[in-house]
C-alpha positions as CSV (number, residue, x, y, z in Angstrom):
1,M,36.8,78.2,98.7
2,K,38.3,74.9,101.0
3,N,40.5,74.3,99.0
4,I,42.0,77.1,98.6
5,K,42.6,77.5,102.0
6,D,44.1,74.3,101.4
7,I,46.9,75.6,99.5
8,V,48.2,78.1,101.1
9,I,48.8,75.9,104.5
10,G,49.9,73.7,102.1
11,T,52.6,76.3,101.4
12,F,53.9,77.7,104.0
13,A,54.1,73.8,105.7
14,L,56.2,73.8,102.9
15,I,58.6,76.8,103.1
16,A,58.8,75.3,107.2
17,F,59.4,72.7,106.4
18,A,62.2,73.7,103.7
19,A,63.8,76.5,106.0
20,I,64.1,73.8,108.8
21,I,65.5,71.7,106.3
22,T,67.8,74.1,104.8
23,G,68.5,75.6,108.5
24,F,69.8,72.0,110.0
25,K,72.6,71.7,106.7
26,S,73.4,75.1,107.2
27,E,74.6,74.2,110.9
28,E,75.8,71.1,109.6
29,A,78.9,73.5,107.5
30,S,79.0,75.5,109.7
31,L,80.5,72.5,111.8
32,V,84.5,72.4,110.7
33,Q,86.2,69.3,112.4
34,Q,89.0,71.6,114.5
35,Y,92.5,70.0,115.2
36,E,95.1,70.4,118.0
37,Y,98.6,69.7,116.3
38,D,101.7,69.0,117.6
39,I,105.7,68.4,116.4
40,V,108.8,65.9,117.0
41,T,111.8,66.9,115.7
42,V,114.9,65.0,115.5
43,V,118.0,66.1,115.8
44,E,121.3,63.7,115.3
45,S,124.1,65.4,114.8
46,I,126.8,64.5,112.3
47,V,129.7,65.4,113.4
48,P,133.0,63.6,113.4
49,N,134.0,61.8,116.7
50,G,131.1,61.6,117.9
51,L,131.0,66.0,119.7
52,G,127.8,66.5,118.5
53,R,124.5,65.9,120.5
54,S,122.0,64.7,119.3
55,R,118.4,65.0,120.9
56,M,114.5,64.4,120.1
57,I,112.7,67.6,121.5
58,A,109.1,67.5,121.5
59,K,105.9,68.5,124.3
60,S,107.2,72.0,124.1
61,A,105.1,74.6,126.2
62,I,102.0,76.5,124.5
63,V,102.9,79.7,123.3
64,D,100.3,82.5,120.7
65,Y,102.9,83.2,117.9
66,N,101.0,86.6,118.0
67,S,104.0,87.6,120.5
68,A,106.1,87.0,117.5
69,T,104.3,88.6,115.0
70,T,104.9,91.8,113.3
71,I,102.4,92.8,110.8
72,R,103.5,95.4,107.9
73,L,101.4,97.6,106.5
74,E,101.2,99.2,102.8
75,D,102.6,102.4,103.7
76,G,105.6,101.4,105.2
77,G,104.5,101.5,109.2
78,K,103.8,98.7,111.1
79,I,102.4,97.3,114.1
80,K,105.1,95.2,116.5
81,S,104.5,92.0,119.1
82,D,104.1,93.1,122.8
83,K,107.6,91.0,122.9
84,D,110.4,91.9,120.5
85,K,113.2,90.1,122.1
86,R,114.3,86.9,121.8
87,K,115.1,86.1,124.7
88,D,111.4,86.9,126.2
89,L,110.0,83.9,123.7
90,R,112.3,81.5,124.3
91,T,110.9,78.8,125.7
92,K,112.9,76.3,129.0
93,A,109.9,73.8,128.8
94,F,110.3,70.8,127.0
95,E,110.4,66.9,126.8
96,E,114.3,66.5,125.4
97,T,114.7,62.8,124.7
98,K,119.1,61.5,124.0
99,L,119.7,60.5,121.0
100,L,123.0,59.0,119.9
101,N,125.5,60.4,117.0
102,F,125.9,59.4,114.2
103,Y,129.8,59.2,114.3
104,N,132.2,58.4,117.2
105,I,136.5,58.0,116.8
106,S,136.3,55.4,114.2
107,G,133.8,56.4,111.8
108,I,129.8,55.9,111.3
109,R,128.3,54.0,114.1
110,F,125.1,52.5,112.2
111,N,124.6,50.4,115.7
112,N,123.6,54.5,117.0
113,I,122.1,55.2,113.8
114,A,119.1,51.5,114.7
115,T,119.3,52.9,118.3
116,N,117.7,55.9,116.9
117,D,115.5,54.6,114.9
118,A,114.2,52.3,118.5
119,M,113.8,55.2,119.7
120,V,111.6,57.5,117.8
121,K,109.6,54.8,116.2
122,S,108.4,53.7,119.8
123,K,107.8,57.7,120.6
124,L,105.7,57.2,117.3
125,T,104.1,54.5,118.4
126,Q,104.0,56.5,121.9
127,M,101.9,59.0,119.8
128,S,99.4,57.3,117.8
129,A,98.4,54.6,121.1
130,D,97.5,58.9,123.1
131,G,95.2,59.6,119.9
132,W,97.6,61.3,117.8
133,E,97.9,61.1,113.7
134,L,100.8,61.2,111.8
135,V,99.9,63.7,109.1
136,F,103.3,64.6,107.5
137,V,106.7,64.3,107.4
138,S,110.3,66.7,106.3
139,G,113.1,66.0,106.4
140,G,116.5,67.9,106.0
141,V,120.8,68.2,106.2
142,E,122.7,71.4,107.3
143,S,126.3,71.2,105.9
144,S,128.8,73.6,104.8
145,G,130.0,71.3,102.4
146,D,133.0,68.9,101.6
147,K,135.3,71.5,103.0
148,D,133.3,70.7,106.2
149,P,132.2,68.0,107.6
150,N,129.9,69.4,110.3
151,G,125.9,69.2,110.3
152,I,123.1,67.7,111.8
153,Y,120.1,66.3,110.0
154,L,116.9,67.3,110.7
155,T,113.2,65.7,110.9
156,R,110.3,67.1,112.1
157,Y,107.1,65.0,112.8
158,V,103.5,67.0,112.6
159,F,100.1,65.3,114.5
160,K,96.4,66.0,115.0
161,K,94.0,64.3,116.6
162,P,90.5,66.2,116.4
163,L,89.9,68.5,119.4
């Protein structure tokens, strides 16, 4: 009889141990690393004669995207956000760094490009020193074509750091 008692106690001990281990693994699996994201946007003018504006934009105000979101329903209805007007969405709080334009009256200014690169490099280095990790870079050009020399070159730098 003692043998059966030992087997039952051993079985319960094994089940309890397995439950504890499984519980720890479930708890570990539910702990997912969360991140905070930040974006730095560089807009460089490619308007001739230095007439454009070039800027680096960062540290914008924290906003909730839900205030600009409308949910469209299958039946054609929709659930609108609280703020329908664009003027209510616009933030006026951000960090704006002046950059130089690519062109002036005499044409392309390569030293302006080098200066802008140094400014952006300084910002990226500071972000890294502050614990941000660069995870994605996206660039694009807006121009109306060869009949319109005006346009912008835009680059977005996406950063993350653990919460």
